Structure formats: structure tokens, C-alpha cells
C-alpha positions in Angstrom: -29.6 -3.3 24.2 -27.2 -6.2 24.3 -28.7 -7.5 21.1 -27.9 -4.2 19.4 -24.4 -4.3 20.7 -23.9 -7.8 19.5 -25.3 -7.0 16.0 -22.9 -4.0 15.8 -20.0 -6.2 16.8 -20.9 -8.7 14.1 -21.2 -6.0 11.5 -17.8 -4.6 12.5 -16.1 -8.0 12.3 -17.8 -8.6 8.9 -16.6 -5.2 7.7 -13.1 -5.8 8.9 -12.9 -9.1 7.0 -13.9 -7.3 3.8 -11.5 -4.4 4.0 -8.5 -6.5 3.0 -7.6 -4.1 0.2 -6.7 -1.1 2.3 -3.0 -1.5 2.7 -2.1 -2.3 -0.9 -4.6 0.0 -2.5 -4.1 2.8 0.0 -0.3 2.9 -0.4 -0.8 3.1 -4.2 -3.4 5.8 -4.0 -2.7 9.4 -4.9 -4.5 10.4 -1.8 -1.8 8.6 0.3 1.0 10.5 -1.5 -0.7 13.9 -1.9 -2.9 14.4 1.2 -1.8 15.7 4.6 -2.4 13.4 7.5 -5.5 15.3 8.4 -6.8 15.0 4.8 -5.9 11.3 4.7 -7.9 10.6 7.9 -11.0 12.4 6.7 -10.8 10.7 3.3 -10.5 7.2 4.7 -13.3 7.8 7.1 -15.5 9.0 4.3 -14.5 6.0 2.1 -15.4 3.6 4.9 -18.7 5.4 5.4 -19.5 5.3 1.7 -18.6 1.6 1.7 -21.1 0.9 4.5 -23.8 3.3 3.4 -23.5 3.1 -0.4 -23.3 6.9 -0.7 -22.5 9.9 1.5 -25.3 12.3 2.3 -25.5 15.8 0.9 -25.9 17.4 4.3 -22.7 19.3 5.2 -23.0 18.7 9.0 -23.3 14.9 8.5 -20.3 14.9 6.1 -18.3 16.8 8.7 -19.2 14.2 11.4 -18.5 11.3 9.1 -15.1 12.7 8.3 -14.1 12.1 11.9 -13.3 15.7 12.8 -16.0 18.3 12.3 -13.6 21.0 13.4 -11.0 20.1 10.8 -13.7 19.5 8.1 -13.7 23.1 6.7 -9.9 22.9 6.2 -9.9 19.6 4.4 -13.3 19.6 2.7 -12.3 20.8 -0.8 -9.3 18.5 -1.1 -11.1 15.5 0.2 -14.3 15.9 -1.8 -12.3 16.4 -4.9 -11.9 12.6 -4.8 -15.6 12.1 -4.7 -18.4 12.7 -7.3 -21.5 14.5 -6.4 -24.7 12.9 -7.8 -27.7 14.8 -9.1 -29.5 14.3 -5.8 -26.6 16.0 -4.0 -25.2 12.8 -2.4 -21.5 11.9 -2.8 -19.9 8.7 -3.9 -16.2 7.8 -4.4 -14.8 8.7 -7.8 -15.0 6.1 -10.5 -11.7 4.3 -9.8 -12.4 4.0 -6.0 -16.0 3.0 -6.6 -15.0 0.3 -9.1 -12.4 -1.0 -6.7 -14.7 -1.0 -3.7 -17.4 -3.0 -5.5 -15.4 -5.5 -7.6 -12.3 -6.3 -5.6 -13.6 -8.1 -2.5 -12.1 -11.4 -2.0 -12.9 -14.2 0.4 -10.5 -13.8 3.4 -10.7 -17.5 3.9 -9.5 -18.2 0.3 -6.0 -19.8 0.1 -3.2 -17.4 -0.7 -2.5 -17.0 -4.4 -6.2 -17.3 -5.4 -8.6 -14.4 -5.7 
């Protein structure tokens, strides 16, 4: 059990070091300007889940749980999923602009400032 906890902590630290883009990118995002706080939270939670998983599942109850608030999910679902694309298999992925940014803009957190 301790090994699992340690592995999870390592993954969390690793993830945190790769999510450097959140502040700059988030504040420039239409979701930041246009979404309510409730929608913002669900959207960011789903973006993080898609970053870790690759895609979001098609199952509605899993999406609701990944959003962070299964009770609020019915209220925010349409607005939040409008920023995702549904694949032929039913799974969801971030729309093109977010997907491109998530996969190409990772920089080394140890790199000196001014260099990508």
C-alpha cells in the first residue's frame, strides 16, 4: 500500500511540473472569460483528466465524477463539453486548440528563463 501511495505522489509531482502553462494559457482562454466559476472548475478538471488519460470516457457518470461535482454536472455539461470534441468511439478530447497546446507546449521546468 505504501508503494502505491509513493507512486501516486511521484506522478502528482511529475504532473505538477508539467502543468506550467495553466496560468498564462488559462487567463487567455475564452473559457476563463466566458464560463461561470462552476463551469471553469468542471472544465479544468476535465482538461487535467484528459491530459493524464489521453481522452475522456464516453460514460456520462464517469464524466460527471471527473468534472469534480457530479451534482453540478447536469447544469454545466453542455457549456463545458462544447469545448471538447467527441470522437467516433464516443470518447471526448479537448478541442483542437487545447489539444495542440497540451501536446506541444511542454517545456522543461528546469530550463533557464528565456529559453523554451
